[in-house]
N, C-alpha and C positions, 0 to 999 in steps of 0.2 A: 389486502393482497390476496389473490386467489390461490387455491391449493396447487393448481397447475403451474402458475407463475413461480411459486415458491419452490416447487419440485424441480422445475427447469433451471432456476437460478442455482439451486444447490447442486444439481448435476454439473453445471458449468464450473462451479467452484471446486468440486471434487476433481474434475479433469485438470483444472489449472493447478491445484495443489499437488496432484500426482506428477504433473509435468515439471513443476518447480523442484520437487524432491528428486526427480530423475536427473535434472540438470545439475543439481548440487552433487548428487552421487557420482555422476560421470566426471565432473570437473575435479572433485576431490580425488577420485581414482586416478585421473590423468596427472594430477599434481603429485600424487604419491609415487606414481610410476616413473615420473621424471623423464618423459619422452623428450628427446633432444630435438630442438628445432635446428634445421640447417642454416637458417638465417640468424646470425649472431645478434642483430638488432632486435629481433622479436624474442630471442631467448632471454634477454635481460629483463623484459617486462612481462614474461609469461606468468610468473608467480603472482605479482600484484594484480594482474588482469583476472586471473582465475579467482583470487580471493574476493575481488570486488564483485565479480559476477555471482559468486556463492552468497555473499552478503546481500546483494540486490535481490536474489531469489528469496532469501529469508525475509526481507522487507515485504516482498509481494505475498509471502505466506502469512505474515502477520496481518496484512490488510484483509486477506481472504478470511481468516479466522474471525476477525472483528466484524466483517460484513455478515458472516454466518450467524454470529451472536445477535447482531441487529435484526436480521431477518427473523430469527427465533423470537425476539422481543415483539416484532410487528405481528407475528402470528398469534402471540399470546395477548396482544393488546396492551403491552407495557412499555412500548417504545417512547411514549411521552412521559418519561420519568427521569429522575436524576441519574439513574444507573446507565442510561444510554450515553451520557456524556463521556464516561470513561472510555468506551469503545471508539467514539468519534475522536477523542483526543489522541488515542493510540494510532488511529488511521492517519491523522494529520502528521503526527510525529514520524510515522513510517514513510509517508510521502516526502517529507523534508529529508529524512535519512537517505532515501533513494536518490533525491536530487544531489545530495552531497557525494554519494557514491559515484554518480555519473560524472560529476565535476572532478572527482579524484581520478576516474578513468581517463578523462580528457587530459588531466595534468600528467598522468603517467605516460600517455601516448604522445604528448606534444613534442618532447625533445627528440631530436634525431630525425632520421629519414625513414624510419620503419613504417610510419603511417602518414598518409597525405594530410596536409593542413585542412583541407575541406572536411575530412572526417572529424577532426578535432572541433572544427567550427559547428558541424552538425550536432556533435555531442553537447556543445554549449546551448544550442537550440533545444535539445532534449531536456537539459537542466531547466530552462525557462518554462518549458511545457509542463514538466513535473511539478514545479513550484506553482504554476497556474492551477493545476488540479488540486494541490494542497489549499490554495486560496478558495477555490470553489467549495471544497469540503468545509472550509472555515465559514463561508457564507451559509452553507446548509446547517452548520452547527448553530449559527445565530438564529436561523429560522426554527430550529428545534428548541432553542431556548425560549423563543417567543411562544411556541406552541405549548411547551411545558408550563410556562407562566400562565397562559390562558386556561389551561386544563386545571391548574391549581386554583385559580380564581373561580372557575366554573364550579368546582367541587365545593369551595367555600360558600358560594352563593346558593347552591343546592342545599347545603346544610342549613343555612340561614332560613331558606324558604321552608324547609321541613320543620324547623322550629316554629315558624309562624303558623303553619297549617296545623 
């Protein structure tokens, strides 16, 4: 991975982390301020929706931090090690948690007339999409496992060759 690519990726991640932190701060402030909604149907779900969004932003922050660590490992040439699996597992867990949060959001918004049924259905599609991303990361984890196994085998064979020579 080139230096320019790494720098650009880290710049994007800093902007995304700052945006997630800003969203969390604003929503926590709005929740604490207790702004009254004129619509009684929306007022009942305001607190759970805010909390779900704050937790969703936290899941996104966790993914960004883990990707940052993996990019650092790529630059150092240590990504094909057992230490990379810890970050990949956390990323998979964060995506599954995000899918559960979106499902919880759909469950909170489903009863009543406050939100159209089509919105709840779209949220169900988002849940499936997020789980699909988690599955893609799981496949990439399997590829990482194969690469680590081959790297270990190559190191063993190099050591054997060095003994012979």
